[in-house]
C-alpha positions as CSV (number, residue, x, y, z in Angstrom):
1,L,68.9,33.2,-28.1
2,R,67.2,34.4,-31.3
3,Q,66.9,30.8,-32.5
4,E,65.3,29.8,-29.2
5,Q,62.9,32.6,-29.5
6,L,62.0,31.7,-33.1
7,A,61.5,28.0,-32.0
8,G,59.1,29.2,-29.3
9,N,61.4,28.0,-26.5
10,Q,62.2,31.5,-25.2
11,Q,60.0,34.5,-24.7
12,P,61.3,37.7,-26.1
13,A,62.3,40.4,-23.7
14,A,60.0,43.4,-23.3
15,A,60.7,46.2,-25.8
16,E,63.2,48.6,-24.6
17,G,61.7,51.6,-22.8
18,Q,58.4,49.9,-22.0
19,I,57.2,50.0,-18.5
20,G,54.6,47.4,-17.8
21,H,53.6,48.3,-14.2
22,F,53.0,51.7,-12.7
23,H,53.3,52.6,-9.1
24,A,51.0,55.1,-7.3
25,A,52.9,58.3,-6.4
26,D,51.7,58.1,-2.8
27,S,52.6,54.4,-2.5
28,L,55.7,54.1,-0.4
29,P,55.4,50.6,1.0
30,G,57.9,48.6,3.0
31,H,60.8,49.2,5.3
32,S,63.1,52.0,4.3
33,A,66.0,53.9,5.8
34,W,67.8,57.2,5.5
35,I,71.3,58.1,6.6
36,E,72.3,61.7,7.4
37,G,75.7,62.2,8.9
38,D,76.0,59.9,11.9
39,Y,72.3,59.3,12.2
40,K,70.1,56.6,10.6
41,L,66.3,56.8,10.4
42,H,64.2,53.6,9.8
43,R,60.6,53.8,8.6
44,I,59.0,50.4,9.4
45,P,55.5,49.4,8.5
46,V,53.3,48.4,11.4
47,K,51.9,45.5,9.4
48,K,52.6,44.1,5.9
49,N,51.1,46.4,3.3
50,A,50.5,48.9,6.1
51,T,49.8,52.6,5.7
52,Q,51.0,53.3,9.2
53,F,54.7,53.3,10.1
54,N,56.9,53.3,13.2
55,Y,60.1,55.2,13.1
56,E,63.5,54.5,14.8
57,L,66.5,56.8,14.9
58,Y,70.0,55.7,15.8
59,H,73.4,57.4,16.2
60,L,75.6,55.1,14.2
61,V,78.9,56.1,15.8
62,N,77.6,55.8,19.4
63,D,75.3,52.8,18.6
64,P,76.6,50.8,15.7
65,K,74.4,47.8,16.5
66,E,71.3,50.1,16.4
67,S,70.0,48.9,19.8
68,N,69.1,52.3,21.3
69,N,66.2,54.0,19.5
70,L,66.8,57.7,20.2
71,L,63.1,58.5,19.6
72,N,62.3,56.6,22.8
73,E,64.3,59.0,24.8
74,D,64.3,62.8,24.1
75,K,62.0,63.5,21.1
76,S,62.0,67.2,21.7
77,R,65.8,67.4,21.4
78,L,65.7,65.5,18.1
79,A,62.5,66.8,16.7
80,K,64.1,69.1,14.1
81,R,66.5,66.4,12.9
82,F,63.8,63.7,12.8
83,G,61.5,66.0,10.8
84,R,64.2,66.9,8.3
85,M,65.3,63.2,7.9
86,K,61.7,62.0,7.6
87,A,61.0,64.6,4.9
88,D,64.2,63.7,3.0
89,L,63.3,60.0,3.2
90,V,59.9,60.7,1.7
91,T,61.4,62.9,-1.1
92,W,63.8,60.1,-2.0
93,Q,61.1,57.5,-2.0
94,Q,59.0,59.6,-4.3
95,S,61.9,60.0,-6.6
96,V,62.3,56.2,-6.7
97,I,58.6,55.9,-7.6
98,N,59.1,58.5,-10.4
99,S,62.0,56.5,-11.7
100,L,60.1,53.2,-11.6
101,N,57.3,54.9,-13.6
102,G,59.7,56.2,-16.2
103,R,59.5,59.9,-15.3
104,D,63.3,60.2,-15.4
105,Y,63.3,59.4,-19.0
106,R,60.7,61.8,-20.4
């Protein structure tokens, strides 16, 4: 590998520890999901690169194929669980952004 690099045939890898691209702390794009116990919450962008999201909540034991979105039924019964799972998902996503930006290593 070193000979290929010296001959100009191979680009050297980025120096260890360098992060070339930073992500905005409030940038949480794309589809994501969070599992808590028997429940799974999906956060789905309305459009590509969207800032608005739809949410779907499934009970994985009763609905392993995820075909019955519980948020379409009784939101008031699930409001507490939905709020907690949504907050946990955002907290996790922000920790991923922090890791991508190297904050875990300072």
